[in-house]
C-alpha positions in Angstrom: -15.2 -14.2 26.6 -15.4 -13.7 22.8 -18.8 -11.9 21.1 -21.3 -14.7 20.4 -22.7 -12.3 18.0 -19.4 -12.1 15.8 -18.5 -15.0 13.5 -14.6 -15.8 12.8 -13.4 -17.1 9.7 -10.0 -18.0 8.2 -8.8 -15.3 5.4 -5.5 -16.2 2.5 -5.3 -12.6 2.1 -1.7 -13.2 0.2 -3.3 -15.6 -2.5 -3.3 -14.3 -5.8 -6.9 -15.2 -6.0 -7.5 -12.8 -3.6 -5.2 -10.2 -5.0 -7.6 -10.1 -8.2 -11.2 -9.3 -6.8 -10.4 -8.6 -2.8 -13.5 -6.6 -2.2 -16.1 -9.6 -2.1 -14.3 -11.1 1.3 -13.8 -7.4 2.2 -17.2 -6.8 2.8 -18.1 -10.8 4.2 -14.8 -9.4 6.7 -16.6 -5.9 7.5 -20.2 -6.9 8.1 -19.8 -10.4 9.9 -16.2 -11.5 10.8 -14.4 -8.2 11.8 -11.9 -10.1 14.0 -11.1 -12.9 11.7 -8.0 -15.0 11.4 -4.9 -15.5 8.9 -4.7 -18.7 6.9 -2.1 -21.3 7.9 -0.6 -19.0 11.1 -4.1 -17.8 12.3 -3.0 -14.7 13.2 -6.2 -11.9 14.0 -7.0 -10.0 11.6 -8.8 -7.0 11.9 -11.2 -5.4 9.1 -13.6 -2.7 10.5 -12.6 1.1 9.9 -12.5 2.2 13.1 -10.7 -1.3 14.8 -8.0 -0.3 11.8 -7.7 3.8 12.7 -7.6 2.8 16.3 -4.5 0.2 16.0 -2.7 2.7 13.5 -3.1 5.8 16.1 -2.1 3.6 19.2 1.8 2.2 18.2 2.4 1.8 21.9 0.3 -1.4 21.6 0.2 -2.1 18.0 3.9 -1.7 17.3 5.7 -1.4 13.9 8.9 -2.8 15.9 9.0 -6.4 14.4 12.1 -6.8 11.6 12.7 -10.4 13.2 9.2 -11.1 12.3 9.0 -9.7 8.9 12.1 -11.2 7.6 12.6 -9.4 4.5 16.5 -9.6 4.8 17.0 -6.9 6.9 20.1 -6.8 9.5 18.3 -4.0 11.6 15.0 -2.5 11.6 14.7 -0.2 8.3 14.0 3.5 9.4 11.4 5.3 9.7 9.1 2.2 9.3 10.2 -0.4 11.9 10.1 1.5 14.8 8.0 3.6 16.9 7.9 6.7 18.5 9.1 9.0 20.4 12.8 7.9 18.0 10.4 7.4 15.3 9.3 10.9 15.2 12.4 12.5 15.2 13.2 10.9 11.7 10.3 11.8 10.8 10.6 15.6 11.4 13.9 15.4 9.4 12.5 13.3 6.4 8.9 15.0 5.8 10.7 18.2 4.5 12.3 15.7 1.5 9.0 14.8 0.4 6.5 17.5 0.8 3.9 18.7 -1.2 6.0 21.9 -2.5 8.9 19.6 -3.6 7.1 17.0 -5.7 5.5 20.0 -7.1 8.7 20.8 -8.0 9.5 17.4 -9.9 6.0 17.3 -11.4 7.0 18.5 -14.7 10.3 16.2 -15.4 7.7 13.6 -14.4 5.1 14.8 -16.7 7.9 14.7 -19.7 8.9 11.1 -18.7 5.5 9.5 -19.2 5.1 11.5 -22.6 8.6 10.3 -23.2 7.2 6.8 -22.4 3.9 6.8 -24.1 6.0 7.7 -27.3 8.0 4.3 -27.5 4.6 2.3 -28.0 1.7 4.6 -28.8 1.5 3.7 -32.7 2.0 0.3 -31.9 -1.5 0.0 -30.6 -0.4 -1.9 -27.6 1.6 -2.6 -24.4 1.8 -4.4 -21.6 1.3 -1.7 -18.9 3.2 -2.8 -16.2 6.9 -3.3 -17.6 6.2 -0.4 -19.9 4.7 2.5 -18.3 3.6 1.8 -14.8 7.4 0.1 -13.4 9.7 2.8 -15.1 7.5 6.0 -14.6 8.1 6.3 -10.9 10.9 4.5 -10.4 12.7 6.6 -12.8 11.6 9.8 -10.6 12.5 8.1 -7.6 16.3 7.1 -8.7 16.3 10.7 -9.4 14.7 12.1 -5.5 17.9 9.3 -4.4 20.9 10.5 -6.7 21.1 7.1 -8.1 21.9 6.9 -11.9 19.1 5.7 -14.1 21.4 2.5 -15.1 20.8 1.2 -12.1 16.9 0.9 -12.3 17.1 -2.7 -14.2 19.3 -3.8 -10.6 17.1 -2.2 -7.9 13.8 -3.9 -9.4 15.0 -6.9 -9.6 16.5 -6.5 -5.7 12.7 -5.1 -4.9 11.1 -8.3 -6.5 13.4 -10.4 -4.4 12.5 -8.9 -1.5 9.2 -8.3 -2.0 7.9 -11.4 -4.6 10.1 -13.7 -4.5 8.4 -16.3 -4.9 7.7 -15.1 -8.7 11.6 -15.4 -9.3 11.8 -19.0 -7.9 11.7 -22.2 -9.8 10.2 -24.2 -6.3 9.6 -20.9 -3.8 9.4 -22.9 -0.9 9.5 -20.7 2.7 13.5 -21.2 2.9 13.9 -20.5 -1.0 12.5 -17.1 -0.5 14.4 -16.4 2.7 17.2 -16.9 1.4 16.6 -14.5 -1.7 15.9 -11.7 0.5 19.1 -12.1 2.7 21.1 -12.3 -0.6 18.6 -8.8 -1.8 19.3 -7.3 1.5 22.9 -8.0 1.2 23.0 -6.4 -1.9 21.4 -3.3 -0.9 23.6 -2.6 2.1 26.9 -2.8 0.0 25.2 -0.8 -2.5 24.2 1.9 -0.5 27.6 1.4 1.4 29.5 2.2 -1.4 27.1 5.4 -2.2 28.0 6.7 1.2 31.7 6.4 0.6 31.5 8.4 -2.2 29.2 11.0 -1.1 31.8 11.7 1.9 34.7 12.1 -0.8 31.9 14.5 -2.8 30.1 16.3 -0.1 27.5 19.2 -0.3 25.1 17.5 -3.1 21.4 17.8 -3.3 20.3 13.8 -3.2 19.0 12.2 -0.4 22.3 10.4 0.8 23.7 13.3 0.9 21.0 15.1 3.0 21.5 12.1 5.8 25.0 12.7 6.0 25.1 16.4 6.8 21.6 16.3 8.8 21.6 15.8 12.7 18.8 14.8 15.2 19.5 16.0 18.9 22.5 17.4 17.6 24.2 14.4 16.1 24.8 13.3 12.4 23.6 10.2 11.5 25.2 6.9 11.7 26.4 4.9 9.7 23.6 2.2 10.2 20.7 4.6 10.0 21.6 6.4 6.6 21.7 2.5 5.9 18.3 1.8 7.4 16.3 4.5 6.1 17.7 3.8 2.6 16.5 0.4 2.7 13.3 1.2 3.2 13.5 4.1 0.7 14.4 2.0 -1.8 11.8 -1.2 -1.4 8.6 2.1 -0.9 9.8 4.0 -3.6 10.2 1.7 -6.4 6.9 -0.9 -5.7 4.2 0.8 -4.1 3.2 3.5 -7.2 3.6 0.6 -9.6 1.3 -1.1 -8.0 -1.4 1.4 -8.1 -1.0 2.3 -11.3 -1.4 -1.1 -12.6 -4.6 -1.3 -10.2 -6.1 1.9 -11.3 -5.4 1.3 -15.0 -6.8 -2.1 -15.1 -10.2 -1.1 -13.0 -10.7 1.9 -15.6 -10.0 -0.7 -18.7 -12.8 -2.7 -17.3 -15.1 0.1 -16.6 -15.5 2.2 -20.0 -18.3 4.7 -18.6 -15.9 5.8 -15.5 -13.1 6.0 -18.1 -15.1 8.7 -20.3 -16.1 10.9 -17.4 -12.4 11.2 -16.9 -11.6 12.0 -20.5 -14.3 14.4 -20.6 -14.0 16.4 -17.3 -10.1 16.1 -16.4 -10.8 17.7 -13.5 -12.4 14.5 -11.6 -8.5 13.2 -12.2 -7.4 14.0 -8.7 -10.6 12.7 -7.1 -10.5 9.5 -9.3 -7.1 9.0 -8.1 -8.2 9.3 -4.1 -11.1 7.3 -5.1 -9.3 4.3 -6.9 -6.8 4.5 -3.6 -9.6 3.4 -1.4 -11.7 1.1 -3.4 -8.4 -0.7 -5.2 -5.7 -0.5 -1.9 -2.5 -1.9 -3.2 -1.0 -2.9 0.0 -3.9 -4.6 1.2 -2.6 -5.5 4.5 0.2 -3.7 7.3 1.2 -6.5 10.4 1.8 -4.8 13.6 3.1 -6.9 16.7 1.5 -6.9 20.0 3.4 -4.8 23.3 0.6 -5.3 25.3 -2.9 -7.2 25.8 -5.6 -6.0 24.2 -9.2 -7.0 24.2 -11.4 -6.3 21.0 -15.0 -7.4 20.5 -14.5 -9.7 23.3 -11.5 -11.1 22.2 -8.3 -11.0 23.9 -5.3 -10.5 21.9 -1.9 -11.5 23.5 1.1 -9.5 24.1 3.8 -10.5 21.8 1.3 -11.6 19.0 1.1 -10.8 15.5 -1.9 -8.9 14.1 -2.5 -8.3 10.5 -4.7 -4.9 9.9 -6.7 -5.0 6.6 -6.7 -1.7 5.3 -8.5 -2.7 1.9 -11.6 -4.1 4.6 -11.4 -0.8 6.1 -11.6 1.4 3.0 -14.5 -0.3 2.3 -16.7 -0.4 5.6 -20.1 1.0 4.7 -19.9 2.6 8.6 -17.0 5.4 7.3 -18.1 5.3 3.9 -21.5 5.9 2.2 -22.5 3.3 -0.7 -18.8 2.0 -0.4 -19.3 -0.4 -3.3 -19.8 2.5 -5.6 -17.2 3.7 -7.3 -17.5 7.8 -7.3 -14.6 10.0 -8.4 -16.7 12.9 -6.8 -17.3 11.4 -3.3 -17.1 13.8 -0.8 -15.8 12.4 2.0 -12.9 10.3 1.3 -10.6 9.5 4.4 -9.0 5.9 3.4 -6.5 4.6 4.9 -4.5 3.6 1.5 -1.7 5.8 3.0 -2.1 4.1 6.4 -2.8 6.8 9.2 -1.1 7.3 12.8 2.3 8.4 13.3 3.5 5.4 10.9 1.4 7.3 8.0 3.0 6.8 4.3 6.1 9.0 4.2 5.8 9.3 0.3 1.9 10.1 0.0 2.7 13.5 -1.8 5.1 11.9 -4.5 2.4 9.0 -5.1 -0.2 11.8 -5.5 1.9 13.7 -7.7 2.7 10.6 -9.7 -0.6 8.9 -9.9 -2.4 12.4 -10.9 0.3 13.0 -13.9 0.3 9.7 -15.1 -3.8 9.6 -15.4 -3.8 12.7 -16.9 -0.9 12.4 -19.7 -2.1 8.6 -20.2 -5.6 9.4 -21.3 -4.7 13.0 -23.3 -2.8 10.3 -25.6 -4.4 7.2 -25.3 -8.6 7.7 -24.4 -9.7 4.6 -25.6 -8.0 1.8 -24.1 -9.2 -2.0 -23.6 -7.6 -4.9 -21.8 -6.4 -7.5 -24.9 -9.1 -9.6 -26.2 -8.4 -13.3 -24.8 -5.9 -12.1 -21.9 -6.5 -11.4 -18.1 -4.7 -9.7 -15.9 -2.3 -11.0 -13.4 -2.1 -9.7 -10.5 0.3 -10.5 -7.4 -0.5 -11.7 -3.8 0.4 -9.2 -1.1 1.2 -5.8 -2.3 -1.3 -5.7 -5.5 0.6 -5.2 -8.2 -0.8 -6.0 -12.1 2.2 -7.7 -13.2 0.0 -8.5 -16.5 -1.7 -5.9 -18.2 -1.6 -6.4 -22.0 -4.1 -3.0 -23.3 -4.6 -2.6 -26.7 -6.0 0.5 -28.4 -6.8 1.5 -32.0 -3.7 3.4 -33.7 -4.2 6.5 -35.0 
């Protein structure tokens, strides 16, 4: 039986209005509705930190093997995100070293140099549209370099990425059928492109890029199949070209609207690593992750059935007052900050070290070069639903 002391309500976590300012909804859910439901389809939402972390740590119950439910244009599961242990663990073992903290430190000077080059292009102008002129090209350029792909392909991959993650923004009439057709087309393009890359790398072995590495590495004494390499590449290109961009935009929108917090970073740059963690907690660009139940489970007196899809509302878990002291206070010196912005358990974000490095470098370089900035008067930042990219963030500053 359901617990009569707990409320249940429907929440549209994929609306633009929610994405622009989700924290009030988060607080209400954590306090009153730990077991909510998504609007329209009515699937369960878990919002409290304890519940979300428990679900993330138990993939045998809350499974990521849901490629048939996500409809992202794939023909097979994205590896390692859409497979569970023990197979997932084997792929993480070969992929984690490619995204280690040490390896990210090696590429940090290139990211820093590129950040300066991007700012060089617009600093004297006194304004920029932050998403397209900085947040998008900075991490995307670094990621294409890691993958060994030419920078000239960036516009193509950015469009493909949006075709999958935000098809509604590219369609004149964004129906579910049209969105799915666009995703399938994007998926076909990814498989076709990386199939060509695999063929090229096989003709010229010994490279240091990601695809060359995947061609040469082994799991249990066996080389990866062509399909496995394609499925890893599919995931990496989506993740590498979107989430850091979204996080950067959320961070800068917050700082532009909170000048006192911005001045703290300018006066004390040593706060930037802590600010990155706190803004990941507070803004949480990847607001939610879905899971499919492998077995029946009872939560808060409600029985969730095998085969049911469950939404883990990570953003809400990050403002749970049972885990975070004064969760509505954005504190760059928060001592205990075990946020779930990168997920948790075996599927914790593969690229977390890369993301942290890029975010820290971006905030350091930007505030060295452009310390005083604000949202252009008369303009309003525009957030995308789902993953909270600030797709329109016009910033202005006084020209020197």
